[in-house]
PLY file of the C-alpha trace (Angstrom):
ply
format ascii 1.0
element vertex 362
property float x
property float y
property float z
element edge 361
property int vertex1
property int vertex2
end_header
-5.95 -6.00 -39.83
-3.86 -6.64 -36.80
-1.49 -9.26 -36.67
-0.58 -9.15 -33.02
-2.67 -8.92 -29.72
-2.33 -5.66 -28.42
-2.06 -5.46 -24.55
-2.75 -2.51 -22.72
-1.00 -1.95 -18.92
-1.52 1.04 -16.24
-0.56 2.01 -12.98
-3.56 3.40 -10.93
-3.78 4.94 -7.26
-0.83 6.30 -5.17
2.88 5.23 -6.23
4.79 2.48 -4.67
8.28 0.70 -5.02
7.80 -2.07 -7.48
5.54 -1.21 -10.09
8.20 -0.43 -12.69
9.44 -4.29 -12.17
5.80 -5.23 -12.94
5.60 -3.56 -16.43
9.38 -5.08 -16.99
7.91 -8.29 -16.49
4.73 -7.70 -18.39
6.93 -6.57 -21.60
9.68 -8.95 -21.78
7.54 -11.63 -21.16
4.89 -10.91 -22.94
6.73 -9.50 -25.86
9.04 -12.54 -25.92
6.94 -15.62 -25.48
3.99 -14.31 -27.20
5.18 -11.57 -29.48
2.46 -8.99 -28.18
2.56 -5.07 -28.41
2.42 -3.66 -25.69
0.68 0.01 -25.01
1.51 1.63 -21.65
-1.59 3.93 -20.89
0.05 7.26 -18.65
-1.87 8.55 -15.68
-4.60 5.14 -15.46
-7.76 6.08 -16.61
-6.95 9.65 -17.42
-4.73 8.19 -20.04
-7.37 5.90 -21.30
-9.96 8.99 -21.17
-7.67 10.91 -23.42
-6.58 7.81 -25.71
-2.83 8.48 -24.36
-0.68 5.12 -24.86
3.27 5.28 -24.61
4.78 2.40 -26.67
6.85 -0.29 -24.80
9.15 -2.52 -26.23
12.26 -4.53 -24.63
14.62 -1.56 -26.48
12.50 1.06 -24.44
12.97 0.21 -21.43
17.35 -0.39 -21.00
19.74 2.29 -21.61
23.17 0.80 -23.12
22.42 -3.00 -22.20
20.84 -1.24 -18.33
17.56 -1.96 -17.07
16.62 0.67 -14.53
13.06 -0.50 -14.17
14.24 -3.55 -12.24
14.85 -1.02 -8.83
13.26 2.23 -10.23
10.85 3.80 -7.53
7.58 5.01 -8.98
6.24 4.12 -12.11
6.81 5.28 -15.56
3.45 5.66 -16.38
2.39 7.99 -13.98
-0.64 7.65 -11.63
-3.49 9.20 -10.08
-5.56 8.18 -6.88
-8.38 11.01 -7.38
-11.10 12.21 -10.05
-14.86 11.12 -11.47
-14.23 8.18 -12.75
-17.09 6.47 -12.97
-18.78 9.86 -14.28
-16.82 8.91 -17.62
-17.63 5.16 -17.87
-19.40 5.03 -21.61
-16.38 7.72 -22.55
-13.87 5.35 -21.35
-15.05 2.26 -22.63
-15.62 3.55 -26.27
-11.63 5.16 -25.72
-10.94 1.24 -25.03
-12.45 0.47 -28.73
-10.58 3.02 -30.15
-7.11 2.03 -29.34
-7.85 -1.60 -30.04
-6.62 -2.99 -27.06
-7.21 -6.82 -26.85
-6.23 -6.82 -23.39
-5.44 -4.86 -19.94
-3.80 -5.31 -16.95
-4.23 -2.75 -13.96
-1.96 -2.33 -11.14
-3.43 -0.80 -8.23
-4.95 -1.00 -4.71
-8.62 -2.30 -3.48
-9.86 1.02 -4.59
-8.40 1.16 -8.38
-9.15 -2.41 -8.24
-12.85 -1.83 -7.42
-13.41 0.89 -9.92
-11.22 -1.21 -13.40
-13.52 -4.38 -11.90
-16.64 -1.75 -13.07
-14.72 -0.87 -15.80
-13.80 -4.09 -17.22
-17.91 -5.71 -16.22
-19.56 -3.25 -18.11
-16.69 -3.16 -21.53
-16.53 -6.84 -21.84
-12.84 -6.71 -21.25
-10.78 -9.25 -21.06
-8.63 -7.96 -17.68
-6.10 -9.10 -14.91
-5.43 -6.94 -11.58
-2.27 -6.82 -10.01
-2.49 -5.26 -6.09
-0.24 -2.97 -5.20
-0.55 -0.92 -2.05
1.35 0.20 0.70
-1.32 -0.63 3.11
-1.25 -4.19 2.54
-5.05 -3.96 2.73
-6.16 -5.83 -0.29
-8.07 -9.37 0.33
-7.56 -12.80 -0.61
-3.33 -11.84 -1.04
-0.66 -12.88 1.37
1.74 -10.50 -0.45
1.24 -7.11 -3.03
3.43 -4.99 -4.35
4.95 -2.19 -2.65
4.33 -3.35 0.95
7.69 -4.83 1.72
9.51 -1.82 0.67
7.40 0.13 2.44
7.91 -1.49 5.72
12.08 -1.38 5.39
11.76 2.01 4.58
9.47 2.79 8.33
12.30 0.54 9.91
15.09 2.37 8.96
13.49 5.34 10.37
12.83 4.14 13.84
16.55 2.61 13.85
17.33 6.33 13.49
14.77 8.31 15.50
15.52 5.30 18.66
19.54 6.79 18.93
17.92 10.56 19.50
15.39 9.38 21.60
17.77 7.71 23.68
20.26 10.36 23.68
17.76 12.99 24.63
15.16 10.55 26.92
12.72 11.59 24.38
9.00 9.80 23.25
9.44 9.83 19.87
6.10 9.65 18.11
6.26 8.84 14.83
2.94 8.66 12.88
2.57 6.60 9.38
0.38 5.64 6.80
-2.53 3.69 7.21
-5.54 5.49 6.94
-8.07 1.86 7.83
-5.90 -0.43 8.14
-2.93 -0.99 10.16
-0.42 -3.72 8.85
2.04 -1.25 7.88
2.01 0.31 11.45
1.72 -2.70 12.93
4.77 -5.16 10.91
7.15 -2.17 11.05
6.53 -1.18 14.59
7.61 -4.76 15.90
10.46 -5.00 13.36
12.02 -1.69 14.43
11.10 -2.16 18.11
8.12 0.49 19.24
7.23 0.15 22.66
3.51 1.38 21.53
1.94 1.08 18.00
-1.93 2.42 17.60
-3.89 1.18 14.61
-7.16 2.02 13.25
-8.56 -1.36 13.74
-7.92 -1.73 18.08
-9.26 1.42 20.37
-6.83 2.58 22.72
-6.84 5.41 25.71
-4.26 7.97 26.42
-3.96 6.63 30.31
-3.04 3.41 28.69
-0.56 5.11 26.74
1.00 7.30 29.69
0.75 4.07 32.19
2.36 2.33 29.63
5.05 4.83 29.55
5.50 5.40 33.29
6.06 1.33 33.57
8.71 1.79 31.15
10.22 4.18 33.06
10.37 3.98 36.77
10.31 -0.08 36.33
12.16 -0.75 33.37
14.37 2.58 33.90
13.66 3.48 30.49
13.92 6.96 29.98
13.03 6.80 26.29
9.86 5.47 23.95
9.08 5.23 20.65
5.76 5.27 19.85
4.14 4.20 15.86
0.74 5.59 14.96
-1.41 4.41 11.78
-2.44 8.18 10.59
-5.94 6.59 10.55
-6.14 5.68 13.94
-9.23 6.68 15.96
-10.00 9.51 18.33
-12.82 7.77 19.92
-15.12 6.62 17.17
-13.33 9.57 14.81
-10.48 9.55 12.69
-8.73 12.95 12.27
-9.53 11.97 8.51
-13.05 12.74 9.11
-13.23 16.34 8.27
-16.74 16.73 10.40
-15.61 15.82 13.23
-12.76 18.47 14.01
-11.29 21.22 11.61
-7.23 20.80 13.48
-4.45 21.02 11.05
-2.71 18.87 12.62
-2.44 15.16 12.44
-2.92 12.19 14.83
0.57 11.89 15.84
0.48 15.50 17.07
-2.58 15.03 18.80
-1.09 12.13 20.60
2.09 14.25 21.24
-0.22 16.58 22.95
-2.05 13.97 25.09
1.05 12.96 26.42
2.29 16.14 27.41
-1.45 17.28 29.19
-1.01 13.65 30.76
2.25 13.74 32.19
1.95 17.64 32.86
4.74 18.20 30.58
7.48 16.25 32.55
7.73 13.86 28.79
9.64 15.82 26.41
7.47 14.23 23.17
9.02 14.69 19.56
6.75 14.13 16.72
8.14 12.37 12.96
5.39 12.32 10.30
6.82 10.06 7.84
4.32 10.78 4.81
5.32 10.37 1.00
8.78 8.81 2.15
6.92 5.40 2.77
6.17 5.66 -1.07
9.59 6.16 -2.11
12.52 4.51 -3.09
13.97 1.23 -4.73
12.34 -1.55 -3.93
13.65 -4.15 -1.59
14.64 -7.77 -3.38
11.12 -9.19 -2.32
8.87 -6.66 -3.64
10.85 -7.18 -6.71
10.55 -10.74 -6.54
6.50 -10.19 -5.98
6.44 -7.88 -8.79
8.30 -9.65 -11.32
6.04 -13.14 -10.50
3.14 -10.89 -10.39
3.39 -9.51 -13.55
4.55 -12.88 -15.46
1.56 -14.66 -14.12
-0.66 -12.27 -15.48
0.55 -12.67 -19.07
0.17 -16.14 -18.81
-3.61 -15.63 -17.65
-4.42 -13.41 -20.37
-2.42 -16.17 -23.41
-4.66 -19.20 -20.96
-7.96 -16.79 -21.91
-8.50 -15.68 -18.49
-10.69 -12.45 -17.20
-11.64 -10.43 -14.21
-8.71 -11.90 -12.13
-6.32 -11.08 -9.73
-3.64 -12.45 -9.03
-2.66 -13.26 -5.62
0.16 -15.04 -3.51
-0.70 -18.02 -1.64
1.72 -20.11 0.28
4.27 -19.42 -2.09
2.55 -19.85 -5.12
0.61 -17.09 -7.37
-3.26 -17.77 -8.07
-5.83 -15.90 -9.71
-8.60 -15.07 -7.48
-11.85 -13.84 -9.23
-12.09 -9.87 -8.98
-15.61 -9.33 -7.71
-14.48 -11.44 -4.72
-11.09 -9.65 -3.71
-12.96 -6.12 -4.20
-16.21 -7.46 -2.30
-13.90 -8.43 0.84
-11.13 -5.39 0.54
-9.98 -3.25 2.33
-8.60 -5.77 5.24
-7.94 -4.69 7.98
-6.09 -6.08 11.15
-8.28 -8.64 13.21
-7.71 -7.78 16.99
-6.61 -10.88 17.34
-4.45 -11.18 15.08
-1.25 -12.95 15.46
1.36 -10.11 14.89
-0.74 -8.17 17.61
-0.85 -11.13 19.82
3.13 -11.57 19.38
3.08 -7.72 19.87
1.75 -8.19 23.34
3.82 -10.52 24.29
6.65 -8.43 24.07
5.14 -5.83 25.92
4.10 -3.25 23.24
1.22 -1.68 24.25
-1.64 -1.87 21.32
-5.25 -1.38 22.74
-7.70 -3.21 22.74
-11.16 -4.75 21.94
-12.87 -5.02 18.57
-12.44 -4.48 15.08
-15.63 -3.18 12.54
-14.28 -3.94 9.25
-13.25 -6.86 7.28
-10.58 -8.75 8.93
-7.69 -11.05 8.39
0 1
1 2
2 3
3 4
4 5
5 6
6 7
7 8
8 9
9 10
10 11
11 12
12 13
13 14
14 15
15 16
16 17
17 18
18 19
19 20
20 21
21 22
22 23
23 24
24 25
25 26
26 27
27 28
28 29
29 30
30 31
31 32
32 33
33 34
34 35
35 36
36 37
37 38
38 39
39 40
40 41
41 42
42 43
43 44
44 45
45 46
46 47
47 48
48 49
49 50
50 51
51 52
52 53
53 54
54 55
55 56
56 57
57 58
58 59
59 60
60 61
61 62
62 63
63 64
64 65
65 66
66 67
67 68
68 69
69 70
70 71
71 72
72 73
73 74
74 75
75 76
76 77
77 78
78 79
79 80
80 81
81 82
82 83
83 84
84 85
85 86
86 87
87 88
88 89
89 90
90 91
91 92
92 93
93 94
94 95
95 96
96 97
97 98
98 99
99 100
100 101
101 102
102 103
103 104
104 105
105 106
106 107
107 108
108 109
109 110
110 111
111 112
112 113
113 114
114 115
115 116
116 117
117 118
118 119
119 120
120 121
121 122
122 123
123 124
124 125
125 126
126 127
127 128
128 129
129 130
130 131
131 132
132 133
133 134
134 135
135 136
136 137
137 138
138 139
139 140
140 141
141 142
142 143
143 144
144 145
145 146
146 147
147 148
148 149
149 150
150 151
151 152
152 153
153 154
154 155
155 156
156 157
157 158
158 159
159 160
160 161
161 162
162 163
163 164
164 165
165 166
166 167
167 168
168 169
169 170
170 171
171 172
172 173
173 174
174 175
175 176
176 177
177 178
178 179
179 180
180 181
181 182
182 183
183 184
184 185
185 186
186 187
187 188
188 189
189 190
190 191
191 192
192 193
193 194
194 195
195 196
196 197
197 198
198 199
199 200
200 201
201 202
202 203
203 204
204 205
205 206
206 207
207 208
208 209
209 210
210 211
211 212
212 213
213 214
214 215
215 216
216 217
217 218
218 219
219 220
220 221
221 222
222 223
223 224
224 225
225 226
226 227
227 228
228 229
229 230
230 231
231 232
232 233
233 234
234 235
235 236
236 237
237 238
238 239
239 240
240 241
241 242
242 243
243 244
244 245
245 246
246 247
247 248
248 249
249 250
250 251
251 252
252 253
253 254
254 255
255 256
256 257
257 258
258 259
259 260
260 261
261 262
262 263
263 264
264 265
265 266
266 267
267 268
268 269
269 270
270 271
271 272
272 273
273 274
274 275
275 276
276 277
277 278
278 279
279 280
280 281
281 282
282 283
283 284
284 285
285 286
286 287
287 288
288 289
289 290
290 291
291 292
292 293
293 294
294 295
295 296
296 297
297 298
298 299
299 300
300 301
301 302
302 303
303 304
304 305
305 306
306 307
307 308
308 309
309 310
310 311
311 312
312 313
313 314
314 315
315 316
316 317
317 318
318 319
319 320
320 321
321 322
322 323
323 324
324 325
325 326
326 327
327 328
328 329
329 330
330 331
331 332
332 333
333 334
334 335
335 336
336 337
337 338
338 339
339 340
340 341
341 342
342 343
343 344
344 345
345 346
346 347
347 348
348 349
349 350
350 351
351 352
352 353
353 354
354 355
355 356
356 357
357 358
358 359
359 360
360 361
């Protein structure tokens, strides 16, 4: 007969800084406060399907007294962001029972939380979700694990690129992540001093971009510019992720660069930097460590109180429990065209396009 509560924990979807800090907090609090047994499940639902676990304890997390998880990027449990999880739902539910888990904590973005919510509902699991994503598009929370670090990483890149752009009188196009939501491009662009910010939610025109760059050059005597573009920014009504629309191997950043060259009749020196997975890596910032630790501790307390089917969320400096169904129904959350940060960007003279958003908005 089991004498300890068996708690599983997994990380799902794309990696981001701060995941290990969540794991650290869960293991520490669940062990020290509740004397639970903690089982890490490698590679998310794939590990659950294959009935694989990794015992986690306080003594297994440190090295000669040094605790590396607080500042280690990525996830020690591994993660996946592809597959056909819901096609194996019965097998996964059977695996959960076979592992004799009493509860599960899942750390994921809007897609992962949606899948895990369906699993917990079918299996009647005791489950708490923790939001993480560099896209910051999970509904009903002001903060998620990983976003602050990603913003800082992009800002650091913009700082570096600004110097070389100014030295060579160039327009630097910086393509960042964000397929359906532009929070990352918008916040990093403002903080990094961008002149143009293009996001999926707000239409733009090449003529509008070129007119803005011409004004910088002719009126303000600026011979360089920084353009931040989210990878999901549209070309008309289509995204470069819509493979039925185009077959070009280049991304939206290169498309924007080519169009600026054409519009300026090759009078503008344009270069493209695609930050790619660099944005996902690195040591988590102090804020991400704080958010991760607070979320991990709170998730354990919610399970101890008998709560289930909830997600921990950050509101006004405090952590609350939000029904997962509500979160899933309103995610992904995109940037509204009248968002206060859009207004701030325009007030600073940044071109961000215009018109409307067709998704859920914040």
